[in-house]
Every structure is written in structure tokens, then in C-alpha cells.
All heavy atoms as a GROMACS GRO file, in nm:
protein
  557
    1TYR      N    1 -10.481  -8.962   8.515
    1TYR     CA    2 -10.386  -9.022   8.606
    1TYR      C    3 -10.398  -9.174   8.594
    1TYR      O    4 -10.508  -9.227   8.599
    1TYR     CB    5 -10.416  -8.977   8.748
    1TYR     CG    6 -10.432  -8.828   8.756
    1TYR    CD1    7 -10.556  -8.768   8.759
    1TYR    CD2    8 -10.320  -8.747   8.754
    1TYR    CE1    9 -10.569  -8.632   8.764
    1TYR    CE2   10 -10.332  -8.610   8.758
    1TYR     CZ   11 -10.456  -8.552   8.763
    1TYR     OH   12 -10.469  -8.416   8.767
    2THR      N   13 -10.289  -9.241   8.578
    2THR     CA   14 -10.293  -9.384   8.560
    2THR      C   15 -10.196  -9.455   8.653
    2THR      O   16 -10.095  -9.399   8.693
    2THR     CB   17 -10.260  -9.424   8.415
    2THR    OG1   18 -10.130  -9.375   8.384
    2THR    CG2   19 -10.361  -9.369   8.318
    3MET      N   20 -10.231  -9.578   8.688
    3MET     CA   21 -10.142  -9.660   8.768
    3MET      C   22 -10.031  -9.714   8.679
    3MET      O   23 -10.052  -9.735   8.560
    3MET     CB   24 -10.220  -9.777   8.830
    3MET     CG   25 -10.321  -9.733   8.933
    3MET     SD   26 -10.403  -9.870   9.016
    3MET     CE   27 -10.515  -9.926   8.890
    4THR      N   28  -9.915  -9.738   8.736
    4THR     CA   29  -9.804  -9.788   8.656
    4THR      C   30  -9.823  -9.935   8.619
    4THR      O   31  -9.775  -9.979   8.517
    4THR     CB   32  -9.670  -9.772   8.730
    4THR    OG1   33  -9.680  -9.836   8.856
    4THR    CG2   34  -9.638  -9.625   8.750
    5GLN      N   35  -9.893 -10.011   8.704
    5GLN     CA   36  -9.928 -10.148   8.665
    5GLN      C   37 -10.066 -10.178   8.721
    5GLN      O   38 -10.103 -10.131   8.829
    5GLN     CB   39  -9.822 -10.247   8.712
    5GLN     CG   40  -9.833 -10.298   8.853
    5GLN     CD   41  -9.715 -10.386   8.890
    5GLN    OE1   42  -9.601 -10.348   8.870
    5GLN    NE2   43  -9.743 -10.502   8.944
    6LYS      N   44 -10.142 -10.252   8.645
    6LYS     CA   45 -10.280 -10.282   8.683
    6LYS      C   46 -10.284 -10.370   8.808
    6LYS      O   47 -10.199 -10.456   8.828
    6LYS     CB   48 -10.353 -10.354   8.570
    6LYS     CG   49 -10.368 -10.272   8.445
    6LYS     CD   50 -10.482 -10.177   8.458
    6LYS     CE   51 -10.504 -10.104   8.325
    6LYS     NZ   52 -10.613 -10.013   8.332
    7LEU      N   53 -10.384 -10.345   8.892
    7LEU     CA   54 -10.406 -10.428   9.010
    7LEU      C   55 -10.470 -10.559   8.969
    7LEU      O   56 -10.549 -10.565   8.875
    7LEU     CB   57 -10.498 -10.356   9.109
    7LEU     CG   58 -10.446 -10.226   9.168
    7LEU    CD1   59 -10.555 -10.162   9.253
    7LEU    CD2   60 -10.322 -10.250   9.251
    8THR      N   61 -10.439 -10.663   9.043
    8THR     CA   62 -10.504 -10.792   9.019
    8THR      C   63 -10.642 -10.790   9.083
    8THR      O   64 -10.674 -10.702   9.164
    8THR     CB   65 -10.421 -10.907   9.082
    8THR    OG1   66 -10.423 -10.892   9.224
    8THR    CG2   67 -10.278 -10.908   9.029
    9GLU      N   68 -10.725 -10.886   9.048
    9GLU     CA   69 -10.859 -10.896   9.107
    9GLU      C   70 -10.849 -10.911   9.259
    9GLU      O   71 -10.928 -10.853   9.333
    9GLU     CB   72 -10.937 -11.012   9.047
    9GLU     CG   73 -10.982 -10.988   8.904
    9GLU     CD   74 -11.078 -10.869   8.892
    9GLU    OE1   75 -11.168 -10.855   8.975
    9GLU    OE2   76 -11.062 -10.791   8.797
   10ASP      N   77 -10.754 -10.989   9.308
   10ASP     CA   78 -10.735 -11.007   9.452
   10ASP      C   79 -10.694 -10.877   9.520
   10ASP      O   80 -10.740 -10.846   9.630
   10ASP     CB   81 -10.631 -11.115   9.481
   10ASP     CG   82 -10.684 -11.255   9.452
   10ASP    OD1   83 -10.808 -11.274   9.448
   10ASP    OD2   84 -10.601 -11.346   9.432
   11GLU      N   85 -10.608 -10.798   9.455
   11GLU     CA   86 -10.567 -10.670   9.511
   11GLU      C   87 -10.685 -10.573   9.517
   11GLU      O   88 -10.702 -10.500   9.615
   11GLU     CB   89 -10.453 -10.609   9.428
   11GLU     CG   90 -10.322 -10.683   9.444
   11GLU     CD   91 -10.216 -10.636   9.346
   11GLU    OE1   92 -10.249 -10.607   9.228
   11GLU    OE2   93 -10.099 -10.631   9.388
   12ILE      N   94 -10.768 -10.574   9.415
   12ILE     CA   95 -10.887 -10.488   9.413
   12ILE      C   96 -10.983 -10.528   9.525
   12ILE      O   97 -11.034 -10.443   9.598
   12ILE     CB   98 -10.957 -10.492   9.276
   12ILE    CG1   99 -10.866 -10.428   9.169
   12ILE    CG2  100 -11.092 -10.423   9.281
   12ILE    CD1  101 -10.911 -10.450   9.027
   13LYS      N  102 -11.006 -10.657   9.542
   13LYS     CA  103 -11.094 -10.706   9.650
   13LYS      C  104 -11.040 -10.667   9.786
   13LYS      O  105 -11.116 -10.633   9.876
   13LYS     CB  106 -11.110 -10.857   9.640
   13LYS     CG  107 -11.197 -10.902   9.526
   13LYS     CD  108 -11.205 -11.054   9.520
   13LYS     CE  109 -11.279 -11.099   9.395
   13LYS     NZ  110 -11.277 -11.244   9.378
   14ALA      N  111 -10.908 -10.669   9.804
   14ALA     CA  112 -10.846 -10.635   9.932
   14ALA      C  113 -10.862 -10.487   9.966
   14ALA      O  114 -10.858 -10.449  10.083
   14ALA     CB  115 -10.698 -10.673   9.930
   15LEU      N  116 -10.883 -10.403   9.866
   15LEU     CA  117 -10.898 -10.260   9.889
   15LEU      C  118 -11.037 -10.222   9.940
   15LEU      O  119 -11.054 -10.124  10.012
   15LEU     CB  120 -10.871 -10.182   9.760
   15LEU     CG  121 -10.728 -10.184   9.709
   15LEU    CD1  122 -10.721 -10.121   9.572
   15LEU    CD2  123 -10.634 -10.116   9.806
   16LYS      N  124 -11.138 -10.298   9.905
   16LYS     CA  125 -11.277 -10.265   9.938
   16LYS      C  126 -11.301 -10.246  10.088
   16LYS      O  127 -11.362 -10.147  10.127
   16LYS     CB  128 -11.372 -10.368   9.879
   16LYS     CG  129 -11.367 -10.372   9.728
   16LYS     CD  130 -11.502 -10.351   9.668
   16LYS     CE  131 -11.491 -10.364   9.518
   16LYS     NZ  132 -11.521 -10.244   9.448
   17PRO      N  133 -11.253 -10.337  10.175
   17PRO     CA  134 -11.277 -10.317  10.319
   17PRO      C  135 -11.212 -10.190  10.374
   17PRO      O  136 -11.250 -10.142  10.480
   17PRO     CB  137 -11.217 -10.441  10.384
   17PRO     CG  138 -11.208 -10.542  10.277
   17PRO     CD  139 -11.190 -10.466  10.149
   18GLN      N  140 -11.115 -10.137  10.302
   18GLN     CA  141 -11.046 -10.015  10.344
   18GLN      C  142 -11.107  -9.890  10.280
   18GLN      O  143 -11.049  -9.782  10.286
   18GLN     CB  144 -10.898 -10.024  10.308
   18GLN     CG  145 -10.828 -10.142  10.371
   18GLN     CD  146 -10.689 -10.159  10.314
   18GLN    OE1  147 -10.618 -10.064  10.286
   18GLN    NE2  148 -10.649 -10.283  10.294
   19SER      N  149 -11.221  -9.906  10.214
   19SER     CA  150 -11.296  -9.796  10.149
   19SER      C  151 -11.230  -9.739  10.024
   19SER      O  152 -11.263  -9.630   9.981
   19SER     CB  153 -11.325  -9.684  10.249
   19SER     OG  154 -11.400  -9.732  10.357
   20TRP      N  155 -11.136  -9.810   9.964
   20TRP     CA  156 -11.080  -9.766   9.837
   20TRP      C  157 -11.172  -9.813   9.726
   20TRP      O  158 -11.233  -9.917   9.735
   20TRP     CB  159 -10.940  -9.826   9.816
   20TRP     CG  160 -10.835  -9.761   9.901
   20TRP    CD1  161 -10.790  -9.806  10.021
   20TRP    CD2  162 -10.764  -9.641   9.874
   20TRP    NE1  163 -10.694  -9.721  10.070
   20TRP    CE2  164 -10.677  -9.618   9.981
   20TRP    CE3  165 -10.767  -9.549   9.769
   20TRP    CZ2  166 -10.592  -9.508   9.987
   20TRP    CZ3  167 -10.682  -9.440   9.774
   20TRP    CH2  168 -10.596  -9.420   9.883
   21GLU      N  169 -11.178  -9.734   9.619
   21GLU     CA  170 -11.262  -9.767   9.504
   21GLU      C  171 -11.179  -9.762   9.376
   21GLU      O  172 -11.091  -9.678   9.364
   21GLU     CB  173 -11.374  -9.664   9.486
   21GLU     CG  174 -11.468  -9.648   9.600
   21GLU     CD  175 -11.566  -9.534   9.572
   21GLU    OE1  176 -11.624  -9.531   9.462
   21GLU    OE2  177 -11.581  -9.449   9.659
   22LEU      N  178 -11.208  -9.849   9.284
   22LEU     CA  179 -11.150  -9.842   9.151
   22LEU      C  180 -11.232  -9.742   9.072
   22LEU      O  181 -11.355  -9.750   9.069
   22LEU     CB  182 -11.156  -9.981   9.086
   22LEU     CG  183 -11.076 -10.003   8.960
   22LEU    CD1  184 -10.926  -9.988   8.988
   22LEU    CD2  185 -11.104 -10.140   8.903
   23VAL      N  186 -11.168  -9.644   9.010
   23VAL     CA  187 -11.242  -9.545   8.932
   23VAL      C  188 -11.304  -9.613   8.810
   23VAL      O  189 -11.256  -9.717   8.766
   23VAL     CB  190 -11.154  -9.425   8.890
   23VAL    CG1  191 -11.103  -9.350   9.012
   23VAL    CG2  192 -11.042  -9.466   8.801
   24PRO      N  193 -11.412  -9.555   8.754
   24PRO     CA  194 -11.482  -9.619   8.642
   24PRO      C  195 -11.392  -9.656   8.524
   24PRO      O  196 -11.413  -9.758   8.460
   24PRO     CB  197 -11.587  -9.515   8.601
   24PRO     CG  198 -11.614  -9.439   8.726
   24PRO     CD  199 -11.481  -9.433   8.798
   25GLU      N  200 -11.291  -9.576   8.496
   25GLU     CA  201 -11.201  -9.606   8.385
   25GLU      C  202 -11.113  -9.726   8.416
   25GLU      O  203 -11.050  -9.782   8.328
   25GLU     CB  204 -11.112  -9.485   8.353
   25GLU     CG  205 -11.189  -9.363   8.305
   25GLU     CD  206 -11.248  -9.281   8.420
   25GLU    OE1  207 -11.210  -9.302   8.537
   25GLU    OE2  208 -11.333  -9.196   8.392
   26GLY      N  209 -11.104  -9.765   8.544
   26GLY     CA  210 -11.027  -9.881   8.584
   26GLY      C  211 -10.877  -9.862   8.589
   26GLY      O  212 -10.801  -9.956   8.598
   27ASP      N  213 -10.832  -9.735   8.583
   27ASP     CA  214 -10.688  -9.711   8.578
   27ASP      C  215 -10.636  -9.634   8.699
   27ASP      O  216 -10.524  -9.584   8.699
   27ASP     CB  217 -10.649  -9.640   8.449
   27ASP     CG  218 -10.717  -9.505   8.435
   27ASP    OD1  219 -10.800  -9.469   8.521
   27ASP    OD2  220 -10.687  -9.435   8.338
   28ALA      N  221 -10.717  -9.623   8.804
   28ALA     CA  222 -10.675  -9.554   8.926
   28ALA      C  223 -10.767  -9.598   9.040
   28ALA      O  224 -10.874  -9.655   9.017
   28ALA     CB  225 -10.682  -9.403   8.907
   29ILE      N  226 -10.723  -9.570   9.162
   29ILE     CA  227 -10.807  -9.594   9.279
   29ILE      C  228 -10.830  -9.462   9.350
   29ILE      O  229 -10.754  -9.366   9.332
   29ILE     CB  230 -10.744  -9.698   9.375
   29ILE    CG1  231 -10.605  -9.655   9.420
   29ILE    CG2  232 -10.742  -9.835   9.311
   29ILE    CD1  233 -10.544  -9.746   9.526
   30LYS      N  234 -10.938  -9.455   9.428
   30LYS     CA  235 -10.967  -9.332   9.501
   30LYS      C  236 -11.027  -9.364   9.636
   30LYS      O  237 -11.080  -9.474   9.659
   30LYS     CB  238 -11.061  -9.241   9.422
   30LYS     CG  239 -11.203  -9.292   9.412
   30LYS     CD  240 -11.290  -9.191   9.340
   30LYS     CE  241 -11.435  -9.239   9.338
   30LYS     NZ  242 -11.523  -9.139   9.279
   31LYS      N  243 -11.017  -9.266   9.726
   31LYS     CA  244 -11.074  -9.279   9.860
   31LYS      C  245 -11.106  -9.139   9.910
   31LYS      O  246 -11.032  -9.045   9.886
   31LYS     CB  247 -10.974  -9.346   9.954
   31LYS     CG  248 -11.027  -9.372  10.094
   31LYS     CD  249 -10.929  -9.455  10.175
   31LYS     CE  250 -10.986  -9.487  10.310
   31LYS     NZ  251 -10.897  -9.577  10.387
   32SER      N  252 -11.218  -9.126   9.979
   32SER     CA  253 -11.258  -8.997  10.034
   32SER      C  254 -11.234  -8.995  10.185
   32SER      O  255 -11.249  -9.096  10.252
   32SER     CB  256 -11.407  -8.971  10.008
   32SER     OG  257 -11.430  -8.960   9.870
   33PHE      N  258 -11.197  -8.879  10.234
   33PHE     CA  259 -11.174  -8.858  10.376
   33PHE      C  260 -11.252  -8.735  10.420
   33PHE      O  261 -11.272  -8.643  10.341
   33PHE     CB  262 -11.026  -8.832  10.405
   33PHE     CG  263 -10.935  -8.948  10.369
   33PHE    CD1  264 -10.885  -8.960  10.241
   33PHE    CD2  265 -10.901  -9.042  10.463
   33PHE    CE1  266 -10.800  -9.065  10.207
   33PHE    CE2  267 -10.817  -9.147  10.431
   33PHE     CZ  268 -10.767  -9.159  10.303
   34LYS      N  269 -11.295  -8.732  10.544
   34LYS     CA  270 -11.361  -8.613  10.600
   34LYS      C  271 -11.282  -8.569  10.723
   34LYS      O  272 -11.240  -8.651  10.804
   34LYS     CB  273 -11.505  -8.644  10.639
   34LYS     CG  274 -11.594  -8.664  10.520
   34LYS     CD  275 -11.739  -8.671  10.560
   34LYS     CE  276 -11.823  -8.688  10.434
   34LYS     NZ  277 -11.965  -8.689  10.465
   35PHE      N  278 -11.265  -8.438  10.736
   35PHE     CA  279 -11.188  -8.381  10.846
   35PHE      C  280 -11.273  -8.276  10.917
   35PHE      O  281 -11.368  -8.222  10.860
   35PHE     CB  282 -11.059  -8.318  10.792
   35PHE     CG  283 -10.972  -8.417  10.722
   35PHE    CD1  284 -10.979  -8.434  10.584
   35PHE    CD2  285 -10.884  -8.497  10.792
   35PHE    CE1  286 -10.901  -8.527  10.519
   35PHE    CE2  287 -10.805  -8.591  10.728
   35PHE     CZ  288 -10.813  -8.605  10.591
   36LYS      N  289 -11.234  -8.245  11.040
   36LYS     CA  290 -11.315  -8.150  11.119
   36LYS      C  291 -11.304  -8.007  11.067
   36LYS      O  292 -11.395  -7.928  11.084
   36LYS     CB  293 -11.279  -8.157  11.267
   36LYS     CG  294 -11.140  -8.111  11.301
   36LYS     CD  295 -11.114  -8.118  11.449
   36LYS     CE  296 -10.972  -8.070  11.476
   36LYS     NZ  297 -10.938  -8.075  11.616
   37ASP      N  298 -11.191  -7.974  11.004
   37ASP     CA  299 -11.176  -7.837  10.952
   37ASP      C  300 -11.070  -7.834  10.842
   37ASP      O  301 -11.004  -7.934  10.813
   37ASP     CB  302 -11.142  -7.738  11.064
   37ASP     CG  303 -11.016  -7.772  11.141
   37ASP    OD1  304 -10.922  -7.831  11.081
   37ASP    OD2  305 -11.010  -7.741  11.262
   38PHE      N  306 -11.056  -7.718  10.782
   38PHE     CA  307 -10.963  -7.701  10.670
   38PHE      C  308 -10.819  -7.730  10.712
   38PHE      O  309 -10.744  -7.793  10.639
   38PHE     CB  310 -10.975  -7.559  10.614
   38PHE     CG  311 -10.880  -7.534  10.500
   38PHE    CD1  312 -10.909  -7.577  10.372
   38PHE    CD2  313 -10.761  -7.466  10.521
   38PHE    CE1  314 -10.822  -7.556  10.266
   38PHE    CE2  315 -10.673  -7.444  10.417
   38PHE     CZ  316 -10.704  -7.488  10.290
   39ASN      N  317 -10.779  -7.682  10.830
   39ASN     CA  318 -10.640  -7.701  10.874
   39ASN      C  319 -10.605  -7.849  10.887
   39ASN      O  320 -10.496  -7.891  10.848
   39ASN     CB  321 -10.615  -7.629  11.007
   39ASN     CG  322 -10.608  -7.480  10.991
   39ASN    OD1  323 -10.575  -7.429  10.885
   39ASN    ND2  324 -10.639  -7.408  11.098
   40GLU      N  325 -10.695  -7.927  10.942
   40GLU     CA  326 -10.671  -8.070  10.955
   40GLU      C  327 -10.659  -8.136  10.816
   40GLU      O  328 -10.570  -8.217  10.792
   40GLU     CB  329 -10.782  -8.136  11.036
   40GLU     CG  330 -10.757  -8.282  11.065
   40GLU     CD  331 -10.867  -8.345  11.149
   40GLU    OE1  332 -10.986  -8.325  11.117
   40GLU    OE2  333 -10.832  -8.416  11.244
   41ALA      N  334 -10.748  -8.098  10.726
   41ALA     CA  335 -10.746  -8.153  10.590
   41ALA      C  336 -10.618  -8.114  10.516
   41ALA      O  337 -10.553  -8.198  10.454
   41ALA     CB  338 -10.868  -8.104  10.511
   42PHE      N  339 -10.581  -7.987  10.526
   42PHE     CA  340 -10.462  -7.941  10.454
   42PHE      C  341 -10.335  -8.005  10.510
   42PHE      O  342 -10.244  -8.042  10.436
   42PHE     CB  343 -10.452  -7.788  10.460
   42PHE     CG  344 -10.358  -7.731  10.359
   42PHE    CD1  345 -10.398  -7.716  10.228
   42PHE    CD2  346 -10.230  -7.695  10.395
   42PHE    CE1  347 -10.311  -7.665  10.133
   42PHE    CE2  348 -10.142  -7.645  10.301
   42PHE     CZ  349 -10.182  -7.629  10.170
   43GLY      N  350 -10.330  -8.022  10.641
   43GLY     CA  351 -10.215  -8.088  10.703
   43GLY      C  352 -10.202  -8.232  10.654
   43GLY      O  353 -10.091  -8.279  10.622
   44PHE      N  354 -10.314  -8.304  10.647
   44PHE     CA  355 -10.314  -8.441  10.597
   44PHE      C  356 -10.265  -8.446  10.452
   44PHE      O  357 -10.180  -8.527  10.416
   44PHE     CB  358 -10.454  -8.500  10.608
   44PHE     CG  359 -10.469  -8.635  10.546
   44PHE    CD1  360 -10.426  -8.749  10.612
   44PHE    CD2  361 -10.527  -8.650  10.420
   44PHE    CE1  362 -10.440  -8.875  10.554
   44PHE    CE2  363 -10.542  -8.774  10.362
   44PHE     CZ  364 -10.498  -8.887  10.429
   45MET      N  365 -10.318  -8.357  10.370
   45MET     CA  366 -10.280  -8.355  10.229
   45MET      C  367 -10.131  -8.324  10.212
   45MET      O  368 -10.064  -8.382  10.126
   45MET     CB  369 -10.365  -8.253  10.152
   45MET     CG  370 -10.510  -8.294  10.140
   45MET     SD  371 -10.614  -8.170  10.062
   45MET     CE  372 -10.547  -8.166   9.898
   46THR      N  373 -10.080  -8.235  10.295
   46THR     CA  374  -9.938  -8.201  10.289
   46THR      C  375  -9.851  -8.320  10.325
   46THR      O  376  -9.753  -8.350  10.257
   46THR     CB  377  -9.908  -8.082  10.381
   46THR    OG1  378  -9.988  -7.970  10.340
   46THR    CG2  379  -9.761  -8.043  10.377
   47ARG      N  380  -9.888  -8.392  10.432
   47ARG     CA  381  -9.811  -8.510  10.473
   47ARG      C  382  -9.813  -8.617  10.363
   47ARG      O  383  -9.710  -8.678  10.332
   47ARG     CB  384  -9.864  -8.566  10.604
   47ARG     CG  385  -9.833  -8.478  10.725
   47ARG     CD  386  -9.868  -8.545  10.856
   47ARG     NE  387 -10.008  -8.581  10.868
   47ARG     CZ  388 -10.106  -8.499  10.905
   47ARG    NH1  389 -10.080  -8.372  10.934
   47ARG    NH2  390 -10.231  -8.542  10.915
   48ILE      N  391  -9.929  -8.639  10.303
   48ILE     CA  392  -9.939  -8.738  10.196
   48ILE      C  393  -9.854  -8.697  10.075
   48ILE      O  394  -9.783  -8.779  10.017
   48ILE     CB  395 -10.088  -8.758  10.153
   48ILE    CG1  396 -10.167  -8.818  10.268
   48ILE    CG2  397 -10.098  -8.841  10.027
   48ILE    CD1  398 -10.121  -8.955  10.312
   49ALA      N  399  -9.860  -8.570  10.039
   49ALA     CA  400  -9.783  -8.521   9.924
   49ALA      C  401  -9.633  -8.538   9.948
   49ALA      O  402  -9.560  -8.580   9.858
   49ALA     CB  403  -9.817  -8.375   9.897
   50LEU      N  404  -9.586  -8.508  10.068
   50LEU     CA  405  -9.444  -8.521  10.098
   50LEU      C  406  -9.399  -8.667  10.095
   50LEU      O  407  -9.292  -8.699  10.044
   50LEU     CB  408  -9.412  -8.458  10.234
   50LEU     CG  409  -9.425  -8.305  10.239
   50LEU    CD1  410  -9.411  -8.255  10.382
   50LEU    CD2  411  -9.322  -8.239  10.148
   51ARG      N  412  -9.482  -8.757  10.148
   51ARG     CA  413  -9.449  -8.900  10.145
   51ARG      C  414  -9.446  -8.953  10.002
   51ARG      O  415  -9.358  -9.029   9.963
   51ARG     CB  416  -9.548  -8.980  10.228
   51ARG     CG  417  -9.528  -8.965  10.375
   51ARG     CD  418  -9.622  -9.052  10.453
   51ARG     NE  419  -9.610  -9.022  10.594
   51ARG     CZ  420  -9.686  -9.077  10.687
   51ARG    NH1  421  -9.779  -9.165  10.654
   51ARG    NH2  422  -9.670  -9.046  10.812
   52ALA      N  423  -9.545  -8.912   9.922
   52ALA     CA  424  -9.551  -8.956   9.783
   52ALA      C  425  -9.429  -8.908   9.706
   52ALA      O  426  -9.369  -8.984   9.629
   52ALA     CB  427  -9.679  -8.907   9.717
   53ASP      N  428  -9.390  -8.784   9.727
   53ASP     CA  429  -9.274  -8.729   9.659
   53ASP      C  430  -9.148  -8.805   9.699
   53ASP      O  431  -9.063  -8.835   9.615
   53ASP     CB  432  -9.259  -8.581   9.692
   53ASP     CG  433  -9.146  -8.517   9.617
   53ASP    OD1  434  -9.146  -8.521   9.492
   53ASP    OD2  435  -9.055  -8.463   9.683
   54LYS      N  436  -9.138  -8.839   9.826
   54LYS     CA  437  -9.019  -8.910   9.876
   54LYS      C  438  -9.001  -9.046   9.809
   54LYS      O  439  -8.889  -9.088   9.784
   54LYS     CB  440  -9.032  -8.928  10.028
   54LYS     CG  441  -8.909  -8.980  10.094
   54LYS     CD  442  -8.925  -8.981  10.245
   54LYS     CE  443  -8.796  -9.023  10.312
   54LYS     NZ  444  -8.806  -9.015  10.457
   55VAL      N  445  -9.111  -9.113   9.778
   55VAL     CA  446  -9.101  -9.245   9.714
   55VAL      C  447  -9.123  -9.240   9.563
   55VAL      O  448  -9.132  -9.343   9.497
   55VAL     CB  449  -9.196  -9.348   9.780
   55VAL    CG1  450  -9.159  -9.371   9.924
   55VAL    CG2  451  -9.341  -9.307   9.766
   56GLY      N  452  -9.136  -9.120   9.507
   56GLY     CA  453  -9.146  -9.104   9.363
   56GLY      C  454  -9.283  -9.131   9.303
   56GLY      O  455  -9.293  -9.168   9.187
   57LEU      N  456  -9.388  -9.112   9.382
   57LEU     CA  457  -9.524  -9.132   9.330
   57LEU      C  458  -9.585  -9.001   9.288
   57LEU      O  459  -9.563  -8.898   9.349
   57LEU     CB  460  -9.614  -9.195   9.437
   57LEU     CG  461  -9.584  -9.337   9.479
   57LEU    CD1  462  -9.677  -9.378   9.591
   57LEU    CD2  463  -9.598  -9.432   9.362
   58PHE      N  464  -9.666  -9.007   9.184
   58PHE     CA  465  -9.747  -8.892   9.146
   58PHE      C  466  -9.889  -8.922   9.189
   58PHE      O  467  -9.945  -9.024   9.154
   58PHE     CB  468  -9.744  -8.867   8.994
   58PHE     CG  469  -9.836  -8.756   8.955
   58PHE    CD1  470  -9.797  -8.625   8.970
   58PHE    CD2  471  -9.962  -8.783   8.907
   58PHE    CE1  472  -9.883  -8.521   8.937
   58PHE    CE2  473 -10.049  -8.680   8.873
   58PHE     CZ  474 -10.008  -8.549   8.888
   59ILE      N  475  -9.944  -8.835   9.271
   59ILE     CA  476 -10.081  -8.856   9.319
   59ILE      C  477 -10.166  -8.734   9.287
   59ILE      O  478 -10.115  -8.624   9.269
   59ILE     CB  479 -10.084  -8.884   9.471
   59ILE    CG1  480 -10.019  -8.770   9.550
   59ILE    CG2  481 -10.016  -9.016   9.503
   59ILE    CD1  482 -10.035  -8.782   9.699
   60HIS      N  483 -10.294  -8.757   9.277
   60HIS     CA  484 -10.390  -8.648   9.256
   60HIS      C  485 -10.463  -8.626   9.387
   60HIS      O  486 -10.530  -8.716   9.438
   60HIS     CB  487 -10.488  -8.687   9.145
   60HIS     CG  488 -10.597  -8.587   9.126
   60HIS    ND1  489 -10.578  -8.472   9.053
   60HIS    CD2  490 -10.723  -8.582   9.173
   60HIS    CE1  491 -10.690  -8.401   9.055
   60HIS    NE2  492 -10.779  -8.467   9.126
   61LEU      N  493 -10.449  -8.506   9.444
   61LEU     CA  494 -10.520  -8.471   9.566
   61LEU      C  495 -10.622  -8.364   9.533
   61LEU      O  496 -10.596  -8.273   9.456
   61LEU     CB  497 -10.423  -8.416   9.672
   61LEU     CG  498 -10.318  -8.512   9.725
   61LEU    CD1  499 -10.219  -8.439   9.814
   61LEU    CD2  500 -10.384  -8.625   9.802
   62GLU      N  501 -10.737  -8.375   9.594
   62GLU     CA  502 -10.844  -8.278   9.570
   62GLU      C  503 -10.906  -8.242   9.705
   62GLU      O  504 -10.936  -8.329   9.786
   62GLU     CB  505 -10.948  -8.342   9.480
   62GLU     CG  506 -11.057  -8.247   9.437
   62GLU     CD  507 -11.148  -8.313   9.335
   62GLU    OE1  508 -11.098  -8.349   9.226
   62GLU    OE2  509 -11.266  -8.328   9.366
   63ASN      N  510 -10.921  -8.114   9.729
   63ASN     CA  511 -10.981  -8.067   9.854
   63ASN      C  512 -11.112  -7.996   9.821
   63ASN      O  513 -11.113  -7.897   9.750
   63ASN     CB  514 -10.885  -7.970   9.926
   63ASN     CG  515 -10.941  -7.923  10.058
   63ASN    OD1  516 -11.042  -7.971  10.105
   63ASN    ND2  517 -10.874  -7.827  10.116
   64ILE      N  518 -11.221  -8.050   9.872
   64ILE     CA  519 -11.351  -7.988   9.856
   64ILE      C  520 -11.395  -7.940   9.993
   64ILE      O  521 -11.420  -8.019  10.083
   64ILE     CB  522 -11.454  -8.086   9.797
   64ILE    CG1  523 -11.403  -8.134   9.662
   64ILE    CG2  524 -11.592  -8.021   9.787
   64ILE    CD1  525 -11.484  -8.247   9.603
   65ASN      N  526 -11.399  -7.809  10.011
   65ASN     CA  527 -11.432  -7.751  10.139
   65ASN      C  528 -11.582  -7.728  10.146
   65ASN      O  529 -11.637  -7.648  10.072
   65ASN     CB  530 -11.356  -7.619  10.157
   65ASN     CG  531 -11.361  -7.569  10.298
   65ASN    OD1  532 -11.401  -7.639  10.390
   65ASN    ND2  533 -11.320  -7.445  10.318
   66GLN      N  534 -11.649  -7.799  10.236
   66GLN     CA  535 -11.793  -7.784  10.254
   66GLN      C  536 -11.820  -7.711  10.385
   66GLN      O  537 -11.790  -7.762  10.492
   66GLN     CB  538 -11.862  -7.920  10.255
   66GLN     CG  539 -11.848  -7.992  10.124
   66GLN     CD  540 -11.913  -8.129  10.128
   66GLN    OE1  541 -11.931  -8.188  10.232
   66GLN    NE2  542 -11.948  -8.180  10.012
   67ILE      N  543 -11.874  -7.595  10.374
   67ILE     CA  544 -11.905  -7.515  10.493
   67ILE      C  545 -12.048  -7.547  10.537
   67ILE      O  546 -12.141  -7.539  10.458
   67ILE     CB  547 -11.892  -7.364  10.462
   67ILE    CG1  548 -11.748  -7.335  10.419
   67ILE    CG2  549 -11.932  -7.282  10.583
   67ILE    CD1  550 -11.727  -7.197  10.367
   68THR      N  551 -12.060  -7.588  10.663
   68THR     CA  552 -12.193  -7.619  10.716
   68THR      C  553 -12.228  -7.530  10.831
   68THR      O  554 -12.148  -7.473  10.895
   68THR     CB  555 -12.200  -7.766  10.761
   68THR    OG1  556 -12.099  -7.790  10.857
   68THR    CG2  557 -12.184  -7.860  10.644
   0.00000   0.00000   0.00000
């Protein structure tokens, strides 16, 4: 997955306080979220996917369910 245009150094610095990370390959950003349960996580992912589709973005979503 790649960004359509590279972020500037200032844009990358601005992402850090918001917990976004530049992936090691330098061609994408990522952020982790934690939710109280699967339903909350799936609802969030669905809302993000619908918004991304509406504006023509391709995003990679990953759900890792940790049972404690």
C-alpha cells in the first residue's frame, strides 16, 4: 500500500503527537486503536471504510482480536 504523494518532513512531524507512525518502508502511515469489544471495533472500521470510499481512498484496515 502506498501513498499517492510523499509527506513532507513537517507533515510527518505533525503526525507524531497524534500517534501516527511512518511505516519502515516510508510509503504509508499507520496508527493503532484499542476498543472495549469487537462490536465497537467493527463499527469504527465500518465507518472509516465508508468515509474512505466516499472520498476515493484505498485504506488497509486490520482487526486483531485479543481475548483477555
